[in-house]
C-alpha positions as CSV (number, residue, x, y, z in Angstrom):
1,M,16.1,-13.2,3.1
2,P,19.2,-11.2,2.3
3,F,18.8,-7.4,2.1
4,E,19.5,-7.4,-1.7
5,D,16.7,-9.8,-2.2
6,E,14.3,-7.9,0.1
7,L,15.1,-4.6,-1.7
8,G,14.7,-6.4,-5.0
9,E,11.3,-7.5,-3.9
10,A,10.4,-3.9,-2.9
11,F,11.5,-2.7,-6.3
12,R,9.5,-5.4,-8.1
13,R,6.4,-4.6,-6.1
14,T,6.8,-0.9,-6.7
15,G,7.4,-1.5,-10.4
16,D,3.9,-3.0,-10.7
17,G,2.7,0.5,-10.5
18,F,4.4,1.5,-13.8
19,T,2.8,-0.9,-16.2
20,S,2.0,0.4,-19.7
21,E,-1.7,0.3,-19.0
22,G,-1.6,1.8,-15.6
23,R,-3.2,-1.3,-13.9
24,D,-6.6,-1.1,-12.5
25,L,-7.0,1.2,-10.1
26,V,-9.0,-0.7,-7.7
27,D,-5.5,-2.2,-7.2
28,A,-4.2,1.3,-6.6
29,G,-6.0,0.9,-3.3
30,E,-4.0,-2.1,-2.6
31,R,-1.1,0.3,-3.3
32,R,-1.2,1.3,0.3
33,G,-1.1,-2.3,1.5
34,R,1.7,-3.1,-0.8
35,R,3.7,-0.1,0.4
36,M,3.2,-1.4,3.9
37,V,4.7,-4.8,3.0
38,A,7.6,-3.5,1.0
39,R,8.4,-0.9,3.6
40,R,8.1,-3.5,6.4
41,R,10.4,-5.9,4.5
42,A,12.9,-3.1,3.8
43,A,12.8,-1.9,7.3
44,M,13.5,-5.5,8.6
45,A,16.5,-5.5,6.3
46,G,17.4,-2.0,7.5
47,G,16.9,-0.5,4.1
48,S,13.6,1.3,5.0
49,A,14.9,4.7,3.9
50,L,15.5,3.7,0.3
51,A,12.3,1.6,0.1
52,L,10.3,4.5,1.6
53,A,11.5,7.0,-0.9
54,L,11.2,4.5,-3.8
55,I,7.7,3.3,-3.0
56,G,6.4,6.7,-1.9
57,T,7.3,8.1,-5.3
58,A,5.9,5.1,-7.1
59,G,2.6,5.4,-5.4
60,A,2.6,9.0,-6.5
61,Y,2.2,8.6,-9.9
62,A,1.8,5.9,-11.9
63,N,-1.3,5.6,-9.7
64,G,-1.3,2.1,-10.8
65,L,-0.7,-0.8,-8.6
66,L,0.3,-1.6,-5.1
67,G,-0.9,-3.8,-4.3
68,T,0.6,-5.7,-1.5
69,D,1.0,-9.0,-2.8
70,G,-0.9,-7.4,-4.2
71,G,-5.0,-3.3,-11.6
72,G,-7.1,-0.8,-14.7
73,G,-7.8,-1.6,-16.9
74,G,-7.0,-5.1,-17.8
75,G,-4.3,-7.5,-18.6
76,V,-1.1,-5.6,-19.2
77,N,0.9,-6.3,-22.3
78,V,4.0,-4.2,-22.0
79,A,5.3,-5.4,-25.4
80,S,2.2,-4.2,-27.3
81,S,2.2,-0.6,-26.3
82,K,4.6,2.2,-25.5
83,E,5.1,2.8,-21.8
84,P,4.1,6.2,-20.5
85,P,7.0,8.4,-19.3
86,A,8.5,7.0,-16.1
87,P,8.2,9.2,-13.2
88,T,11.4,10.9,-12.2
89,P,13.5,8.5,-10.1
90,P,13.2,9.2,-6.4
91,T,15.8,11.2,-4.7
92,L,16.6,10.1,-1.2
93,E,16.1,12.8,1.3
94,P,19.3,14.2,2.9
95,G,20.1,11.8,5.8
96,M,17.9,9.0,4.5
97,G,19.6,5.7,3.8
98,R,22.8,6.9,5.5
99,V,24.4,5.5,8.5
100,G,25.4,7.4,11.7
101,S,28.7,7.6,13.5
102,G,28.3,4.2,15.0
103,A,27.8,5.5,18.5
104,V,25.3,2.8,19.1
105,S,26.5,-0.7,18.2
106,A,24.6,-3.7,17.0
107,D,25.1,-5.4,20.4
108,E,23.9,-2.3,22.2
109,L,20.7,-2.2,20.1
110,T,20.1,-5.9,20.7
111,G,20.5,-5.2,24.4
112,V,17.9,-2.4,24.3
113,F,15.6,-4.7,22.3
114,K,15.9,-7.5,24.9
115,Q,15.2,-5.0,27.7
116,L,12.0,-4.0,26.1
117,L,10.7,-7.5,25.4
118,P,8.7,-9.5,28.0
119,Q,10.2,-12.5,29.7
120,G,11.5,-15.0,27.2
121,V,14.5,-15.9,25.1
122,L,15.6,-14.1,21.9
123,S,17.7,-16.3,19.6
124,N,18.9,-16.4,15.9
125,I,19.6,-12.7,16.2
126,E,20.7,-10.6,13.3
127,S,21.5,-7.0,14.0
128,R,23.2,-3.8,12.8
129,G,24.2,-0.7,14.7
130,T,24.0,3.0,13.6
131,G,27.3,2.8,11.8
132,D,26.4,-0.3,9.7
133,E,25.0,-0.3,6.2
134,P,22.3,0.0,5.3
135,G,20.9,1.0,8.7
136,P,20.2,-0.1,12.3
137,M,17.9,-3.0,12.9
138,V,17.5,-6.1,15.0
139,T,15.5,-9.3,14.3
140,G,15.3,-12.7,16.0
141,V,13.2,-15.6,17.1
142,F,11.4,-15.0,20.4
143,D,10.3,-17.8,22.7
144,D,8.1,-16.9,25.6
145,G,7.2,-20.6,26.3
146,D,4.1,-20.5,24.2
147,G,5.8,-21.1,20.8
148,L,8.3,-19.5,18.6
149,G,7.7,-16.2,16.8
150,R,9.9,-13.9,14.7
151,I,10.1,-10.3,15.9
152,G,12.2,-7.4,14.8
153,F,12.4,-3.6,14.2
154,G,14.1,-1.0,12.1
155,L,15.1,2.6,12.8
156,S,15.3,5.5,10.4
157,R,14.7,9.2,9.9
158,V,12.0,10.8,7.7
159,D,10.6,14.2,7.1
160,P,7.7,14.1,9.6
161,K,5.5,16.4,7.5
162,S,6.0,14.4,4.3
163,G,3.5,12.3,2.4
164,M,5.9,9.4,3.0
165,A,5.5,9.7,6.7
166,E,1.7,10.0,6.4
167,D,1.6,6.8,4.3
168,M,3.6,4.9,6.9
169,I,1.0,5.5,9.6
170,K,-2.2,5.4,7.5
171,C,-4.4,2.3,7.5
172,P,-5.1,0.6,4.2
173,S,-8.6,0.0,2.8
174,K,-10.3,-3.3,3.6
175,A,-11.8,-3.3,0.1
176,T,-8.4,-4.3,-1.2
177,L,-6.4,-5.8,1.6
178,K,-7.6,-8.3,4.1
179,F,-6.6,-7.6,7.7
180,D,-8.1,-8.1,11.1
181,S,-7.7,-4.6,12.6
182,C,-5.9,-1.3,12.1
183,S,-5.8,1.9,14.0
184,S,-4.0,5.2,13.6
185,E,-3.8,7.8,16.3
186,K,-1.9,10.9,17.3
187,L,-0.2,10.7,20.7
188,A,0.2,13.3,23.4
189,D,3.7,14.3,22.3
190,G,2.6,14.8,18.7
191,S,3.9,11.4,17.4
192,R,1.6,9.5,15.0
193,L,1.2,5.7,15.6
194,M,-0.3,2.9,13.6
195,L,-1.1,-0.5,15.0
196,F,-1.9,-3.2,12.5
197,K,-3.1,-6.9,12.7
198,G,-2.8,-8.6,9.3
199,Y,-1.4,-11.6,7.5
200,E,1.8,-12.3,5.7
201,Y,-0.2,-13.6,2.7
202,P,-3.2,-11.5,1.8
203,D,-4.9,-14.5,0.1
204,H,-4.4,-16.5,3.3
205,R,-2.8,-19.4,1.6
206,A,-1.0,-19.9,4.9
207,D,-2.2,-18.6,8.3
208,V,0.9,-16.7,9.1
209,K,-0.1,-13.6,10.9
210,C,1.9,-10.3,10.8
211,W,1.3,-7.7,13.4
212,R,3.0,-4.3,13.2
213,A,3.5,-1.0,15.1
214,T,4.9,2.0,13.4
215,V,5.5,5.4,14.9
216,V,6.7,8.7,13.4
217,T,7.7,11.4,15.9
218,P,7.6,15.2,15.5
219,Q,11.4,15.2,15.1
220,G,11.3,12.6,12.3
221,F,12.2,9.4,14.2
222,L,10.7,6.4,12.5
223,V,10.5,3.1,14.5
224,D,8.8,0.2,12.7
225,A,8.4,-3.1,14.6
226,Q,6.8,-6.3,13.2
227,E,6.2,-9.8,14.4
228,W,4.9,-13.2,13.1
229,N,3.4,-16.3,14.7
230,S,6.1,-18.4,13.1
231,K,9.8,-18.5,13.4
232,E,10.3,-17.2,9.9
233,E,8.4,-14.5,7.9
234,K,7.9,-17.0,5.1
235,G,8.6,-20.7,4.6
236,A,7.9,-21.9,8.1
237,P,4.8,-23.4,9.6
238,V,2.6,-21.5,12.2
239,S,4.1,-22.2,15.6
240,R,1.6,-20.4,17.9
241,P,-1.9,-18.9,17.5
242,T,-0.8,-15.3,17.4
243,P,2.5,-13.4,17.4
244,P,4.3,-13.1,20.8
245,L,3.5,-9.5,21.7
246,T,0.1,-7.9,22.1
247,L,-0.5,-4.6,20.3
248,A,-0.1,-2.8,23.6
249,Q,3.4,-4.3,24.0
250,L,4.3,-3.5,20.4
251,K,3.2,0.1,21.0
252,A,5.3,0.3,24.1
253,L,8.2,-1.1,22.1
254,V,8.2,1.5,19.3
255,I,7.4,4.6,21.5
256,S,10.2,3.8,24.0
257,P,12.7,6.7,24.5
258,L,15.4,4.0,24.7
259,W,15.7,4.2,20.9
260,H,16.5,7.9,20.9
261,P,20.3,7.7,21.3
262,A,20.4,5.5,18.1
263,L,18.0,7.7,16.2
264,N,19.8,10.8,17.2
265,D,23.0,9.3,15.8
266,L,21.4,9.0,12.3
267,P,21.4,12.0,10.0
268,A,18.2,13.9,10.0
269,A,16.1,13.7,6.9
270,G,15.7,16.8,4.7
271,Q,12.4,18.1,3.5
272,E,10.6,15.9,1.1
273,S,10.2,17.3,-2.4
274,Q,6.6,18.4,-3.3
275,R,4.3,15.9,-5.0
276,E,2.0,16.9,-7.8
277,P,-1.0,18.8,-6.4
278,A,-4.0,16.6,-5.5
279,R,-7.0,16.7,-7.7
280,K,-9.6,19.2,-6.5
281,G,-13.3,18.4,-6.5
282,M,-15.6,15.7,-5.0
283,K,-14.1,12.5,-3.6
284,A,-14.3,9.5,-5.9
285,V,-16.3,7.5,-3.4
286,D,-18.9,10.2,-3.2
287,I,-19.1,10.5,-6.9
288,L,-19.5,6.8,-7.3
289,E,-22.2,6.5,-4.6
290,G,-24.1,9.4,-6.2
291,M,-24.0,7.9,-9.7
292,L,-25.3,4.6,-8.4
293,S,-28.0,6.1,-6.2
294,N,-30.7,5.5,-8.8
295,D,-29.7,2.0,-9.8
296,G,-31.7,0.4,-7.1
297,I,-28.9,-1.8,-5.8
298,P,-28.2,-1.4,-2.1
299,I,-24.7,-0.2,-1.1
300,V,-23.6,-2.3,1.9
301,H,-20.1,-0.8,2.3
302,R,-18.1,2.1,1.1
303,D,-14.4,3.0,1.4
304,Q,-11.7,5.1,-0.2
305,D,-8.0,5.5,-0.7
306,G,-7.6,9.2,-0.9
307,S,-9.7,11.5,-3.0
308,D,-9.1,9.8,-6.4
309,L,-10.0,6.2,-5.5
310,G,-13.3,5.1,-4.1
311,Y,-15.0,1.7,-3.5
312,V,-18.5,0.5,-2.8
313,V,-19.8,-3.0,-2.3
314,L,-23.2,-3.7,-3.8
315,N,-25.7,-6.5,-3.0
316,E,-29.2,-6.7,-4.4
317,G,-29.6,-10.1,-2.7
318,K,-27.6,-12.1,-5.3
319,G,-24.2,-11.8,-3.6
320,K,-21.7,-9.0,-2.8
321,S,-20.0,-7.2,-5.7
322,L,-17.1,-4.8,-5.3
323,V,-17.1,-1.7,-7.6
324,S,-14.4,0.9,-7.8
325,L,-14.0,4.3,-9.4
326,Q,-10.5,5.8,-10.0
327,I,-9.9,9.3,-11.4
328,Q,-6.4,9.9,-12.8
329,P,-5.8,13.5,-13.8
330,D,-3.2,14.1,-16.5
331,S,0.3,14.5,-15.2
332,V,1.6,18.1,-15.0
333,K,5.1,16.8,-15.7
334,Y,4.1,14.3,-18.4
335,P,1.0,15.6,-20.2
336,G,-0.7,13.1,-22.4
337,M,0.7,10.1,-20.5
338,W,-2.4,7.9,-21.1
339,A,-2.7,8.6,-24.8
340,D,-1.0,5.4,-25.9
341,V,-3.2,3.3,-23.7
342,F,-6.2,4.5,-25.7
343,A,-4.6,4.2,-29.1
344,S,-7.1,1.6,-30.3
345,A,-10.1,2.8,-28.2
346,E,-13.5,3.8,-29.5
347,T,-13.7,7.6,-30.0
348,L,-17.1,9.2,-29.1
349,P,-18.5,12.3,-30.8
350,N,-17.5,14.5,-27.9
351,G,-13.9,13.5,-28.2
352,M,-13.9,11.1,-25.3
353,K,-12.2,7.7,-25.8
354,V,-13.5,4.5,-24.2
355,L,-12.2,0.9,-23.6
356,T,-14.0,-2.0,-22.0
357,R,-12.5,-5.3,-20.7
358,Q,-13.6,-8.6,-19.2
359,Q,-11.0,-10.9,-17.6
360,P,-10.3,-13.2,-14.7
361,G,-9.5,-11.7,-11.4
362,E,-5.8,-11.5,-10.5
363,K,-5.6,-11.5,-6.7
364,G,-6.3,-15.1,-5.9
365,G,-10.1,-15.1,-5.2
366,A,-11.6,-18.3,-6.4
367,G,-13.9,-17.8,-9.4
368,V,-13.5,-14.0,-9.4
369,V,-14.0,-12.1,-12.7
370,W,-13.0,-8.5,-13.3
371,W,-14.9,-6.2,-15.6
372,S,-13.7,-2.7,-16.4
373,A,-14.7,0.4,-18.5
374,E,-12.3,3.3,-18.7
375,A,-12.5,6.6,-20.5
376,L,-10.0,9.2,-21.5
377,L,-11.4,12.7,-21.4
378,P,-10.3,15.4,-23.9
379,N,-8.4,17.1,-21.1
380,G,-6.3,14.0,-20.5
381,T,-8.1,12.8,-17.3
382,R,-8.5,9.1,-17.1
383,V,-11.6,7.6,-15.5
384,I,-11.7,3.9,-14.6
385,V,-14.7,1.9,-13.4
386,S,-14.1,-1.7,-12.3
387,A,-16.5,-4.3,-10.9
388,F,-16.0,-7.8,-9.5
389,N,-18.3,-10.7,-8.6
390,A,-16.9,-10.8,-5.1
391,E,-16.6,-8.6,-2.0
392,S,-12.9,-8.2,-2.7
393,Q,-10.4,-9.3,-5.3
394,S,-8.8,-11.8,-3.0
395,S,-12.1,-13.4,-1.6
396,A,-14.1,-16.1,-3.4
397,A,-16.8,-15.2,-5.9
398,T,-20.2,-14.7,-4.4
399,R,-22.1,-14.5,-7.7
400,K,-21.7,-15.4,-11.4
401,E,-21.1,-11.9,-12.6
402,P,-20.6,-8.4,-11.1
403,A,-23.7,-6.5,-10.0
404,L,-23.2,-3.9,-12.8
405,T,-23.4,-4.8,-16.5
406,L,-20.5,-3.8,-18.7
407,A,-22.9,-1.4,-20.6
408,R,-23.7,0.3,-17.3
409,M,-20.1,0.6,-16.4
410,K,-19.4,2.2,-19.8
411,E,-22.2,4.7,-19.1
412,L,-20.5,5.6,-15.8
413,A,-17.1,6.0,-17.3
414,T,-18.3,8.2,-20.1
415,S,-20.9,10.2,-18.1
416,S,-21.5,13.8,-18.9
417,K,-20.9,14.5,-15.3
418,W,-17.2,14.5,-16.0
419,A,-17.5,17.6,-18.2
420,S,-19.4,19.5,-15.5
421,E,-17.2,18.2,-12.6
422,Y,-13.8,18.5,-14.2
423,G,-14.2,20.6,-17.2
424,Q,-13.6,17.7,-19.5
């Protein structure tokens, strides 16, 4: 896919986070998985710097959906309500998205790539050197004799202490993104590495596997490699059971010092601008588990995406049911940003506003329904409780309705706990 199309896709996916109703925020958990996909695609095209800055900012603070291929509240009707103020457009860090002097050519990078691959043939090669827009990368079809598989990498520079760098090497939540395995570790030299085994299509409509290795070094080198068990990322049938390289081989590929001459030729990234402060207080997953402790429904799994988004899976013997809690503090830069979303909401005597919704699931799971209750506290904080009749949004329904009733979800969203926990 041409770079312009890839970047357009990254923009489109990122834009899902800026809907007028903030999109459920169980999906915000998918935000991380979506960032992974958009960044991976942009990196393959060599545009990782722009996509990283763009999507890192987007995740910041619409807090609304990633989703990688993928909401709360409910169906979004942009035409029916005024959109909240858009976050400030991202500013690329100094050095990001820029080319180097061209000291390392496309052919030289391809040569390094071939040197690091196991025995086999690399064909259909596309590559760029350090002097080529929008940045260095190599991708091609690798044949080791056991079937064709696409494989490639991108190089860029980031602020190693930034939230953006952290996002790149942090595993997503299995509550929102299906994958086989993911690990994140700190290496002896201080580099941070993520190894990921997942799928091109989160709903598994095709069994194209996507495996990935990403490393961020202390000096801000970012190497992102990915591979598929087909000769194309999309639109081609599976040609082998798994991608060509093992995770150990992918790790060796991205941490190789042979990339350093090219990375040193790229401008260093400046310090990332500060994000809004994180909410203080208990983590959402702990709050949710505590509030459900007296409901008598066993919690079979819990997970989180940061402090503001928590998930539990309930099962009282009638089938698994995903429940999420998202806390969205009012924006310091854009106070009152959720007011229009609650324009037609019920107002309670304590000044809290509340909305409830029931709708079909949106992430491909067969028979999935999605119920939500959300409240706007007098101090501008938004609380969203969502529940599904399945273990995840993209898996098939396991029961007719979610484990929690809509009335119970409304109780949770409007609980007096919020006044004591966050000053309402």
